[in-house]
PDB file with one MODEL, atoms N, CA, C and O in Angstrom:
MODEL        1
ATOM      1  N   MET A   1     209.354 -22.072 -89.404  1.00  0.00           N
ATOM      2  CA  MET A   1     208.236 -21.754 -88.602  1.00  0.00           C
ATOM      3  C   MET A   1     207.033 -22.374 -88.683  1.00  0.00           C
ATOM      4  O   MET A   1     206.217 -22.592 -87.787  1.00  0.00           O
ATOM      5  N   SER A   2     206.977 -22.775 -90.429  1.00  0.00           N
ATOM      6  CA  SER A   2     205.625 -23.111 -90.905  1.00  0.00           C
ATOM      7  C   SER A   2     205.280 -24.644 -89.815  1.00  0.00           C
ATOM      8  O   SER A   2     204.211 -24.782 -89.222  1.00  0.00           O
ATOM      9  N   ARG A   3     206.037 -25.313 -89.771  1.00  0.00           N
ATOM     10  CA  ARG A   3     205.789 -26.212 -89.290  1.00  0.00           C
ATOM     11  C   ARG A   3     205.364 -26.308 -87.674  1.00  0.00           C
ATOM     12  O   ARG A   3     204.706 -27.237 -87.206  1.00  0.00           O
ATOM     13  N   TYR A   4     205.795 -25.332 -87.025  1.00  0.00           N
ATOM     14  CA  TYR A   4     205.262 -24.864 -85.763  1.00  0.00           C
ATOM     15  C   TYR A   4     204.030 -23.981 -85.845  1.00  0.00           C
ATOM     16  O   TYR A   4     203.809 -23.373 -84.797  1.00  0.00           O
ATOM     17  N   GLY A   5     203.190 -23.767 -86.817  1.00  0.00           N
ATOM     18  CA  GLY A   5     201.812 -23.145 -87.027  1.00  0.00           C
ATOM     19  C   GLY A   5     201.642 -21.774 -87.211  1.00  0.00           C
ATOM     20  O   GLY A   5     200.583 -21.173 -87.033  1.00  0.00           O
ATOM     21  N   TYR A   6     203.302 -21.012 -87.774  1.00  0.00           N
ATOM     22  CA  TYR A   6     203.686 -19.653 -87.741  1.00  0.00           C
ATOM     23  C   TYR A   6     203.784 -19.410 -89.452  1.00  0.00           C
ATOM     24  O   TYR A   6     204.652 -18.619 -89.820  1.00  0.00           O
ATOM     25  N   GLU A   7     203.062 -19.960 -90.340  1.00  0.00           N
ATOM     26  CA  GLU A   7     203.191 -19.982 -91.841  1.00  0.00           C
ATOM     27  C   GLU A   7     202.728 -18.560 -91.762  1.00  0.00           C
ATOM     28  O   GLU A   7     203.744 -17.918 -91.494  1.00  0.00           O
ATOM     29  N   SER A   8     201.814 -17.824 -91.849  1.00  0.00           N
ATOM     30  CA  SER A   8     201.340 -16.474 -92.184  1.00  0.00           C
ATOM     31  C   SER A   8     202.863 -15.302 -91.674  1.00  0.00           C
ATOM     32  O   SER A   8     203.507 -14.417 -92.237  1.00  0.00           O
ATOM     33  N   ASP A   9     202.872 -15.919 -90.427  1.00  0.00           N
ATOM     34  CA  ASP A   9     204.206 -14.982 -89.753  1.00  0.00           C
ATOM     35  C   ASP A   9     205.320 -14.999 -90.299  1.00  0.00           C
ATOM     36  O   ASP A   9     205.988 -14.014 -90.614  1.00  0.00           O
ATOM     37  N   ALA A  10     205.673 -16.470 -90.491  1.00  0.00           N
ATOM     38  CA  ALA A  10     207.013 -16.484 -91.674  1.00  0.00           C
ATOM     39  C   ALA A  10     207.310 -15.936 -92.861  1.00  0.00           C
ATOM     40  O   ALA A  10     208.457 -15.717 -93.250  1.00  0.00           O
ATOM     41  N   LYS A  11     205.776 -15.575 -93.781  1.00  0.00           N
ATOM     42  CA  LYS A  11     205.605 -14.960 -94.810  1.00  0.00           C
ATOM     43  C   LYS A  11     205.852 -13.595 -94.912  1.00  0.00           C
ATOM     44  O   LYS A  11     206.560 -13.010 -95.732  1.00  0.00           O
ATOM     45  N   ARG A  12     205.055 -13.057 -93.802  1.00  0.00           N
ATOM     46  CA  ARG A  12     205.574 -11.359 -93.511  1.00  0.00           C
ATOM     47  C   ARG A  12     207.087 -10.781 -92.936  1.00  0.00           C
ATOM     48  O   ARG A  12     207.530  -9.660 -93.186  1.00  0.00           O
ATOM     49  N   ILE A  13     207.677 -11.692 -92.212  1.00  0.00           N
ATOM     50  CA  ILE A  13     208.795 -11.621 -91.723  1.00  0.00           C
ATOM     51  C   ILE A  13     209.610 -11.780 -93.132  1.00  0.00           C
ATOM     52  O   ILE A  13     210.296 -10.837 -93.528  1.00  0.00           O
ATOM     53  N   GLN A  14     209.532 -12.831 -93.779  1.00  0.00           N
ATOM     54  CA  GLN A  14     210.400 -12.710 -95.331  1.00  0.00           C
ATOM     55  C   GLN A  14     210.422 -11.644 -96.183  1.00  0.00           C
ATOM     56  O   GLN A  14     211.333 -10.944 -96.627  1.00  0.00           O
ATOM     57  N   ASP A  15     208.759 -11.665 -96.378  1.00  0.00           N
ATOM     58  CA  ASP A  15     208.685  -9.908 -96.953  1.00  0.00           C
ATOM     59  C   ASP A  15     209.444  -8.937 -96.555  1.00  0.00           C
ATOM     60  O   ASP A  15     210.342  -8.472 -97.258  1.00  0.00           O
ATOM     61  N   LEU A  16     209.140  -8.498 -95.295  1.00  0.00           N
ATOM     62  CA  LEU A  16     209.981  -7.591 -94.707  1.00  0.00           C
ATOM     63  C   LEU A  16     211.312  -7.696 -94.506  1.00  0.00           C
ATOM     64  O   LEU A  16     212.045  -6.711 -94.411  1.00  0.00           O
ATOM     65  N   TYR A  17     211.677  -8.803 -94.436  1.00  0.00           N
ATOM     66  CA  TYR A  17     213.622  -8.662 -94.422  1.00  0.00           C
ATOM     67  C   TYR A  17     214.281  -8.712 -95.975  1.00  0.00           C
ATOM     68  O   TYR A  17     215.372  -8.217 -96.259  1.00  0.00           O
ATOM     69  N   LEU A  18     213.404  -9.405 -96.910  1.00  0.00           N
ATOM     70  CA  LEU A  18     213.888  -9.200 -98.293  1.00  0.00           C
ATOM     71  C   LEU A  18     213.431  -7.630 -98.618  1.00  0.00           C
ATOM     72  O   LEU A  18     214.075  -6.970 -99.434  1.00  0.00           O
ATOM     73  N   GLY A  19     212.404  -7.137 -98.002  1.00  0.00           N
ATOM     74  CA  GLY A  19     212.317  -5.832 -98.579  1.00  0.00           C
ATOM     75  C   GLY A  19     213.105  -4.863 -98.077  1.00  0.00           C
ATOM     76  O   GLY A  19     212.935  -3.683 -98.383  1.00  0.00           O
ATOM     77  N   GLY A  20     214.422  -5.432 -96.927  1.00  0.00           N
ATOM     78  CA  GLY A  20     215.121  -4.282 -96.267  1.00  0.00           C
ATOM     79  C   GLY A  20     214.454  -3.800 -95.262  1.00  0.00           C
ATOM     80  O   GLY A  20     214.847  -2.658 -95.026  1.00  0.00           O
ATOM     81  N   LYS A  21     213.677  -4.118 -94.602  1.00  0.00           N
ATOM     82  CA  LYS A  21     213.232  -3.930 -93.497  1.00  0.00           C
ATOM     83  C   LYS A  21     213.844  -4.908 -92.512  1.00  0.00           C
ATOM     84  O   LYS A  21     213.006  -5.651 -92.001  1.00  0.00           O
ATOM     85  N   LYS A  22     214.834  -5.055 -92.201  1.00  0.00           N
ATOM     86  CA  LYS A  22     215.256  -6.127 -90.970  1.00  0.00           C
ATOM     87  C   LYS A  22     214.944  -5.855 -89.684  1.00  0.00           C
ATOM     88  O   LYS A  22     214.765  -6.796 -88.911  1.00  0.00           O
ATOM     89  N   ASP A  23     214.816  -4.368 -89.193  1.00  0.00           N
ATOM     90  CA  ASP A  23     214.457  -4.293 -87.984  1.00  0.00           C
ATOM     91  C   ASP A  23     213.282  -4.730 -87.907  1.00  0.00           C
ATOM     92  O   ASP A  23     213.207  -5.793 -87.291  1.00  0.00           O
ATOM     93  N   GLU A  24     212.014  -4.190 -88.420  1.00  0.00           N
ATOM     94  CA  GLU A  24     210.885  -4.900 -88.527  1.00  0.00           C
ATOM     95  C   GLU A  24     210.148  -6.405 -88.638  1.00  0.00           C
ATOM     96  O   GLU A  24     209.104  -6.839 -88.151  1.00  0.00           O
ATOM     97  N   ALA A  25     211.210  -7.022 -89.535  1.00  0.00           N
ATOM     98  CA  ALA A  25     211.155  -8.617 -89.803  1.00  0.00           C
ATOM     99  C   ALA A  25     211.440  -8.808 -87.818  1.00  0.00           C
ATOM    100  O   ALA A  25     210.722  -9.343 -86.973  1.00  0.00           O
ATOM    101  N   ALA A  26     212.431  -8.290 -87.724  1.00  0.00           N
ATOM    102  CA  ALA A  26     212.648  -8.875 -86.408  1.00  0.00           C
ATOM    103  C   ALA A  26     211.942  -8.525 -85.186  1.00  0.00           C
ATOM    104  O   ALA A  26     212.079  -9.073 -84.093  1.00  0.00           O
ATOM    105  N   ALA A  27     211.135  -7.509 -85.494  1.00  0.00           N
ATOM    106  CA  ALA A  27     210.262  -7.045 -84.158  1.00  0.00           C
ATOM    107  C   ALA A  27     208.790  -8.089 -84.639  1.00  0.00           C
ATOM    108  O   ALA A  27     207.764  -8.106 -83.960  1.00  0.00           O
ATOM    109  N   ALA A  28     208.961  -8.834 -85.818  1.00  0.00           N
ATOM    110  CA  ALA A  28     207.801  -9.271 -86.221  1.00  0.00           C
ATOM    111  C   ALA A  28     207.507 -10.922 -85.853  1.00  0.00           C
ATOM    112  O   ALA A  28     206.572 -11.632 -86.224  1.00  0.00           O
ATOM    113  N   VAL A  29     208.545 -11.213 -85.074  1.00  0.00           N
ATOM    114  CA  VAL A  29     208.713 -12.404 -84.969  1.00  0.00           C
ATOM    115  C   VAL A  29     208.074 -12.684 -83.689  1.00  0.00           C
ATOM    116  O   VAL A  29     208.449 -12.005 -82.732  1.00  0.00           O
ATOM    117  N   PRO A  30     207.078 -13.661 -83.488  1.00  0.00           N
ATOM    118  CA  PRO A  30     206.079 -13.661 -82.145  1.00  0.00           C
ATOM    119  C   PRO A  30     206.847 -14.187 -81.489  1.00  0.00           C
ATOM    120  O   PRO A  30     207.646 -15.105 -81.677  1.00  0.00           O
ATOM    121  N   ASP A  31     206.479 -13.304 -80.324  1.00  0.00           N
ATOM    122  CA  ASP A  31     207.071 -14.392 -78.888  1.00  0.00           C
ATOM    123  C   ASP A  31     206.968 -15.569 -78.164  1.00  0.00           C
ATOM    124  O   ASP A  31     207.815 -16.157 -77.491  1.00  0.00           O
ATOM    125  N   ALA A  32     205.638 -15.867 -78.432  1.00  0.00           N
ATOM    126  CA  ALA A  32     204.825 -17.166 -78.728  1.00  0.00           C
ATOM    127  C   ALA A  32     206.020 -18.456 -79.645  1.00  0.00           C
ATOM    128  O   ALA A  32     206.163 -19.609 -79.239  1.00  0.00           O
ATOM    129  N   LEU A  33     206.693 -17.913 -80.818  1.00  0.00           N
ATOM    130  CA  LEU A  33     207.574 -18.800 -81.102  1.00  0.00           C
ATOM    131  C   LEU A  33     208.722 -18.733 -80.509  1.00  0.00           C
ATOM    132  O   LEU A  33     209.371 -19.744 -80.237  1.00  0.00           O
ATOM    133  N   VAL A  34     209.108 -17.535 -80.238  1.00  0.00           N
ATOM    134  CA  VAL A  34     210.647 -17.637 -79.565  1.00  0.00           C
ATOM    135  C   VAL A  34     210.308 -18.786 -78.234  1.00  0.00           C
ATOM    136  O   VAL A  34     210.954 -19.830 -78.144  1.00  0.00           O
ATOM    137  N   ASP A  35     209.341 -18.462 -77.363  1.00  0.00           N
ATOM    138  CA  ASP A  35     209.312 -19.259 -76.443  1.00  0.00           C
ATOM    139  C   ASP A  35     208.949 -20.937 -76.648  1.00  0.00           C
ATOM    140  O   ASP A  35     209.085 -21.731 -75.717  1.00  0.00           O
ATOM    141  N   GLU A  36     208.512 -21.304 -77.885  1.00  0.00           N
ATOM    142  CA  GLU A  36     208.684 -22.548 -78.406  1.00  0.00           C
ATOM    143  C   GLU A  36     210.198 -23.422 -78.698  1.00  0.00           C
ATOM    144  O   GLU A  36     210.344 -24.643 -78.641  1.00  0.00           O
ATOM    145  N   VAL A  37     211.058 -22.568 -78.964  1.00  0.00           N
ATOM    146  CA  VAL A  37     212.437 -22.795 -79.831  1.00  0.00           C
ATOM    147  C   VAL A  37     213.364 -22.508 -78.751  1.00  0.00           C
ATOM    148  O   VAL A  37     214.234 -23.369 -78.616  1.00  0.00           O
ATOM    149  N   ALA A  38     213.409 -21.562 -77.974  1.00  0.00           N
ATOM    150  CA  ALA A  38     214.774 -20.746 -77.325  1.00  0.00           C
ATOM    151  C   ALA A  38     214.303 -20.893 -75.761  1.00  0.00           C
ATOM    152  O   ALA A  38     213.151 -20.867 -75.328  1.00  0.00           O
ATOM    153  N   LEU A  39     215.658 -21.072 -74.966  1.00  0.00           N
ATOM    154  CA  LEU A  39     215.157 -20.753 -73.650  1.00  0.00           C
ATOM    155  C   LEU A  39     215.858 -19.508 -73.426  1.00  0.00           C
ATOM    156  O   LEU A  39     217.078 -19.419 -73.562  1.00  0.00           O
ATOM    157  N   CYS A  40     215.152 -18.597 -73.105  1.00  0.00           N
ATOM    158  CA  CYS A  40     216.042 -17.000 -72.878  1.00  0.00           C
ATOM    159  C   CYS A  40     215.247 -16.042 -71.716  1.00  0.00           C
ATOM    160  O   CYS A  40     214.282 -16.550 -71.145  1.00  0.00           O
ATOM    161  N   GLY A  41     215.521 -15.109 -71.483  1.00  0.00           N
ATOM    162  CA  GLY A  41     215.194 -14.259 -70.038  1.00  0.00           C
ATOM    163  C   GLY A  41     215.862 -14.124 -69.123  1.00  0.00           C
ATOM    164  O   GLY A  41     217.073 -14.344 -69.158  1.00  0.00           O
ATOM    165  N   PRO A  42     215.179 -13.695 -67.998  1.00  0.00           N
ATOM    166  CA  PRO A  42     215.915 -13.686 -66.844  1.00  0.00           C
ATOM    167  C   PRO A  42     215.923 -14.877 -66.348  1.00  0.00           C
ATOM    168  O   PRO A  42     215.082 -15.703 -66.705  1.00  0.00           O
ATOM    169  N   LYS A  43     217.110 -15.226 -65.220  1.00  0.00           N
ATOM    170  CA  LYS A  43     217.408 -16.654 -64.879  1.00  0.00           C
ATOM    171  C   LYS A  43     216.353 -17.319 -64.154  1.00  0.00           C
ATOM    172  O   LYS A  43     216.266 -18.529 -63.943  1.00  0.00           O
ATOM    173  N   GLU A  44     215.269 -16.070 -63.659  1.00  0.00           N
ATOM    174  CA  GLU A  44     214.283 -17.071 -62.826  1.00  0.00           C
ATOM    175  C   GLU A  44     213.568 -17.455 -63.592  1.00  0.00           C
ATOM    176  O   GLU A  44     212.892 -18.329 -63.048  1.00  0.00           O
ATOM    177  N   ARG A  45     213.230 -17.300 -64.786  1.00  0.00           N
ATOM    178  CA  ARG A  45     211.987 -17.557 -66.047  1.00  0.00           C
ATOM    179  C   ARG A  45     213.114 -18.746 -66.456  1.00  0.00           C
ATOM    180  O   ARG A  45     212.522 -19.812 -66.624  1.00  0.00           O
ATOM    181  N   ILE A  46     214.643 -18.874 -66.674  1.00  0.00           N
ATOM    182  CA  ILE A  46     215.418 -19.864 -67.275  1.00  0.00           C
ATOM    183  C   ILE A  46     214.872 -20.885 -66.329  1.00  0.00           C
ATOM    184  O   ILE A  46     213.976 -21.593 -66.787  1.00  0.00           O
ATOM    185  N   ARG A  47     215.280 -21.109 -64.987  1.00  0.00           N
ATOM    186  CA  ARG A  47     215.161 -21.709 -64.142  1.00  0.00           C
ATOM    187  C   ARG A  47     213.645 -22.575 -63.955  1.00  0.00           C
ATOM    188  O   ARG A  47     213.430 -23.755 -63.678  1.00  0.00           O
ATOM    189  N   GLU A  48     212.864 -21.601 -64.194  1.00  0.00           N
ATOM    190  CA  GLU A  48     211.495 -22.504 -64.135  1.00  0.00           C
ATOM    191  C   GLU A  48     211.096 -22.826 -65.268  1.00  0.00           C
ATOM    192  O   GLU A  48     210.075 -23.509 -65.186  1.00  0.00           O
ATOM    193  N   ARG A  49     211.464 -22.632 -66.389  1.00  0.00           N
ATOM    194  CA  ARG A  49     210.977 -23.258 -67.772  1.00  0.00           C
ATOM    195  C   ARG A  49     211.917 -24.268 -68.189  1.00  0.00           C
ATOM    196  O   ARG A  49     211.518 -24.930 -69.147  1.00  0.00           O
ATOM    197  N   LEU A  50     213.070 -24.575 -67.732  1.00  0.00           N
ATOM    198  CA  LEU A  50     214.362 -25.567 -67.821  1.00  0.00           C
ATOM    199  C   LEU A  50     213.582 -27.111 -67.657  1.00  0.00           C
ATOM    200  O   LEU A  50     213.927 -28.015 -68.418  1.00  0.00           O
ATOM    201  N   PRO A  51     212.813 -27.283 -66.908  1.00  0.00           N
ATOM    202  CA  PRO A  51     212.380 -28.144 -66.691  1.00  0.00           C
ATOM    203  C   PRO A  51     211.679 -29.209 -67.583  1.00  0.00           C
ATOM    204  O   PRO A  51     211.629 -30.431 -67.717  1.00  0.00           O
ATOM    205  N   ARG A  52     211.170 -28.084 -68.113  1.00  0.00           N
ATOM    206  CA  ARG A  52     210.037 -28.660 -69.734  1.00  0.00           C
ATOM    207  C   ARG A  52     210.997 -29.187 -70.588  1.00  0.00           C
ATOM    208  O   ARG A  52     210.783 -30.255 -71.161  1.00  0.00           O
ATOM    209  N   TRP A  53     212.166 -28.485 -70.762  1.00  0.00           N
ATOM    210  CA  TRP A  53     213.319 -28.589 -71.702  1.00  0.00           C
ATOM    211  C   TRP A  53     213.397 -30.314 -71.574  1.00  0.00           C
ATOM    212  O   TRP A  53     212.939 -31.264 -72.209  1.00  0.00           O
ATOM    213  N   LYS A  54     214.186 -30.137 -70.465  1.00  0.00           N
ATOM    214  CA  LYS A  54     214.716 -31.394 -70.002  1.00  0.00           C
ATOM    215  C   LYS A  54     213.701 -32.551 -70.214  1.00  0.00           C
ATOM    216  O   LYS A  54     214.164 -33.497 -70.851  1.00  0.00           O
ATOM    217  N   SER A  55     212.344 -32.672 -69.787  1.00  0.00           N
ATOM    218  CA  SER A  55     211.594 -33.547 -70.064  1.00  0.00           C
ATOM    219  C   SER A  55     210.973 -33.676 -71.297  1.00  0.00           C
ATOM    220  O   SER A  55     209.861 -34.204 -71.292  1.00  0.00           O
ATOM    221  N   SER A  56     211.488 -33.276 -72.455  1.00  0.00           N
ATOM    222  CA  SER A  56     210.820 -33.023 -73.684  1.00  0.00           C
ATOM    223  C   SER A  56     211.386 -34.009 -74.682  1.00  0.00           C
ATOM    224  O   SER A  56     210.907 -34.435 -75.733  1.00  0.00           O
ATOM    225  N   GLY A  57     212.440 -34.238 -74.122  1.00  0.00           N
ATOM    226  CA  GLY A  57     213.360 -35.902 -74.823  1.00  0.00           C
ATOM    227  C   GLY A  57     214.247 -34.618 -75.971  1.00  0.00           C
ATOM    228  O   GLY A  57     214.112 -34.692 -77.192  1.00  0.00           O
ATOM    229  N   VAL A  58     214.890 -33.803 -75.471  1.00  0.00           N
ATOM    230  CA  VAL A  58     215.533 -33.009 -76.441  1.00  0.00           C
ATOM    231  C   VAL A  58     217.124 -33.488 -75.737  1.00  0.00           C
ATOM    232  O   VAL A  58     217.307 -33.581 -74.523  1.00  0.00           O
ATOM    233  N   THR A  59     217.911 -33.687 -76.517  1.00  0.00           N
ATOM    234  CA  THR A  59     219.399 -34.497 -75.907  1.00  0.00           C
ATOM    235  C   THR A  59     220.594 -33.556 -76.554  1.00  0.00           C
ATOM    236  O   THR A  59     221.752 -33.919 -76.758  1.00  0.00           O
ATOM    237  N   THR A  60     220.095 -32.418 -76.794  1.00  0.00           N
ATOM    238  CA  THR A  60     221.189 -31.136 -77.375  1.00  0.00           C
ATOM    239  C   THR A  60     220.795 -29.867 -76.899  1.00  0.00           C
ATOM    240  O   THR A  60     219.684 -29.643 -77.379  1.00  0.00           O
ATOM    241  N   LEU A  61     221.130 -29.012 -76.253  1.00  0.00           N
ATOM    242  CA  LEU A  61     221.014 -27.992 -75.683  1.00  0.00           C
ATOM    243  C   LEU A  61     222.224 -27.196 -76.152  1.00  0.00           C
ATOM    244  O   LEU A  61     223.316 -27.311 -75.595  1.00  0.00           O
ATOM    245  N   ILE A  62     221.953 -26.167 -77.467  1.00  0.00           N
ATOM    246  CA  ILE A  62     222.925 -25.261 -77.621  1.00  0.00           C
ATOM    247  C   ILE A  62     223.004 -24.169 -77.030  1.00  0.00           C
ATOM    248  O   ILE A  62     221.895 -23.640 -76.960  1.00  0.00           O
ATOM    249  N   CYS A  63     224.126 -23.344 -76.383  1.00  0.00           N
ATOM    250  CA  CYS A  63     223.750 -22.308 -75.326  1.00  0.00           C
ATOM    251  C   CYS A  63     224.909 -21.150 -76.013  1.00  0.00           C
ATOM    252  O   CYS A  63     226.103 -21.122 -76.311  1.00  0.00           O
ATOM    253  N   GLY A  64     224.146 -20.574 -76.030  1.00  0.00           N
ATOM    254  CA  GLY A  64     225.384 -19.119 -76.630  1.00  0.00           C
ATOM    255  C   GLY A  64     224.922 -17.582 -76.094  1.00  0.00           C
ATOM    256  O   GLY A  64     223.929 -16.900 -76.347  1.00  0.00           O
ATOM    257  N   ALA A  65     225.997 -17.373 -75.314  1.00  0.00           N
ATOM    258  CA  ALA A  65     225.504 -15.950 -74.467  1.00  0.00           C
ATOM    259  C   ALA A  65     226.808 -15.198 -74.658  1.00  0.00           C
ATOM    260  O   ALA A  65     227.947 -15.656 -74.737  1.00  0.00           O
ATOM    261  N   VAL A  66     226.321 -13.739 -74.723  1.00  0.00           N
ATOM    262  CA  VAL A  66     227.576 -12.840 -74.265  1.00  0.00           C
ATOM    263  C   VAL A  66     228.104 -12.603 -73.043  1.00  0.00           C
ATOM    264  O   VAL A  66     229.210 -12.116 -72.806  1.00  0.00           O
ATOM    265  N   GLN A  67     227.210 -12.994 -72.206  1.00  0.00           N
ATOM    266  CA  GLN A  67     227.737 -12.765 -70.685  1.00  0.00           C
ATOM    267  C   GLN A  67     227.985 -14.122 -70.231  1.00  0.00           C
ATOM    268  O   GLN A  67     227.185 -15.035 -70.437  1.00  0.00           O
ATOM    269  N   PRO A  68     229.290 -14.289 -69.500  1.00  0.00           N
ATOM    270  CA  PRO A  68     229.590 -15.275 -68.848  1.00  0.00           C
ATOM    271  C   PRO A  68     229.098 -15.616 -67.648  1.00  0.00           C
ATOM    272  O   PRO A  68     229.644 -16.480 -66.961  1.00  0.00           O
ATOM    273  N   GLU A  69     228.092 -15.018 -67.298  1.00  0.00           N
ATOM    274  CA  GLU A  69     227.191 -15.229 -66.262  1.00  0.00           C
ATOM    275  C   GLU A  69     226.267 -16.215 -66.385  1.00  0.00           C
ATOM    276  O   GLU A  69     226.104 -17.146 -65.597  1.00  0.00           O
ATOM    277  N   ALA A  70     225.317 -15.872 -67.961  1.00  0.00           N
ATOM    278  CA  ALA A  70     224.396 -16.420 -68.234  1.00  0.00           C
ATOM    279  C   ALA A  70     225.258 -17.954 -68.662  1.00  0.00           C
ATOM    280  O   ALA A  70     224.629 -18.981 -68.406  1.00  0.00           O
ATOM    281  N   LEU A  71     226.141 -18.058 -69.062  1.00  0.00           N
ATOM    282  CA  LEU A  71     226.919 -19.417 -69.597  1.00  0.00           C
ATOM    283  C   LEU A  71     227.132 -19.958 -68.051  1.00  0.00           C
ATOM    284  O   LEU A  71     226.943 -21.174 -68.083  1.00  0.00           O
ATOM    285  N   GLU A  72     227.327 -19.697 -67.238  1.00  0.00           N
ATOM    286  CA  GLU A  72     227.646 -20.024 -65.924  1.00  0.00           C
ATOM    287  C   GLU A  72     226.057 -20.620 -64.968  1.00  0.00           C
ATOM    288  O   GLU A  72     225.894 -21.575 -64.208  1.00  0.00           O
ATOM    289  N   LEU A  73     225.311 -19.770 -65.359  1.00  0.00           N
ATOM    290  CA  LEU A  73     224.074 -19.840 -64.773  1.00  0.00           C
ATOM    291  C   LEU A  73     223.439 -21.344 -65.764  1.00  0.00           C
ATOM    292  O   LEU A  73     222.982 -22.296 -65.131  1.00  0.00           O
ATOM    293  N   MET A  74     223.477 -21.374 -66.911  1.00  0.00           N
ATOM    294  CA  MET A  74     223.516 -22.331 -67.642  1.00  0.00           C
ATOM    295  C   MET A  74     223.915 -23.845 -67.400  1.00  0.00           C
ATOM    296  O   MET A  74     223.196 -24.835 -67.530  1.00  0.00           O
ATOM    297  N   ALA A  75     225.389 -23.767 -66.974  1.00  0.00           N
ATOM    298  CA  ALA A  75     226.066 -24.912 -66.755  1.00  0.00           C
ATOM    299  C   ALA A  75     225.601 -25.442 -65.476  1.00  0.00           C
ATOM    300  O   ALA A  75     225.146 -26.579 -65.361  1.00  0.00           O
ATOM    301  N   GLU A  76     225.746 -24.425 -64.303  1.00  0.00           N
ATOM    302  CA  GLU A  76     224.762 -24.321 -62.821  1.00  0.00           C
ATOM    303  C   GLU A  76     223.713 -25.566 -62.924  1.00  0.00           C
ATOM    304  O   GLU A  76     223.711 -26.621 -62.290  1.00  0.00           O
ATOM    305  N   LEU A  77     222.683 -25.023 -64.089  1.00  0.00           N
ATOM    306  CA  LEU A  77     221.466 -25.461 -64.153  1.00  0.00           C
ATOM    307  C   LEU A  77     220.811 -26.851 -64.843  1.00  0.00           C
ATOM    308  O   LEU A  77     219.729 -27.437 -64.832  1.00  0.00           O
ATOM    309  N   VAL A  78     222.277 -27.031 -65.512  1.00  0.00           N
ATOM    310  CA  VAL A  78     221.912 -27.905 -66.576  1.00  0.00           C
ATOM    311  C   VAL A  78     222.798 -29.237 -65.925  1.00  0.00           C
ATOM    312  O   VAL A  78     222.276 -30.346 -66.030  1.00  0.00           O
ATOM    313  N   LEU A  79     223.991 -29.132 -65.327  1.00  0.00           N
ATOM    314  CA  LEU A  79     225.093 -30.121 -65.046  1.00  0.00           C
ATOM    315  C   LEU A  79     224.423 -30.367 -63.655  1.00  0.00           C
ATOM    316  O   LEU A  79     224.918 -31.171 -62.865  1.00  0.00           O
TER     317      LEU A  79
ENDMDL
END
């Protein structure tokens, strides 16, 4: 997180987590950081943001989802 510019957030999240406040720690993760490192949200948003990932030089995309529909969507968009 520090290399992405979220050093103070990382410290706060770690302190919360180690203090046993896991829900608060999760809630403290900035949405902007999630957007920088993950492709998530409704299918329209994924469809809109995927070209940036494709053009970024990323060669491996790890895809995990609970819903089979989400995996089908990713396969459709990526393949």
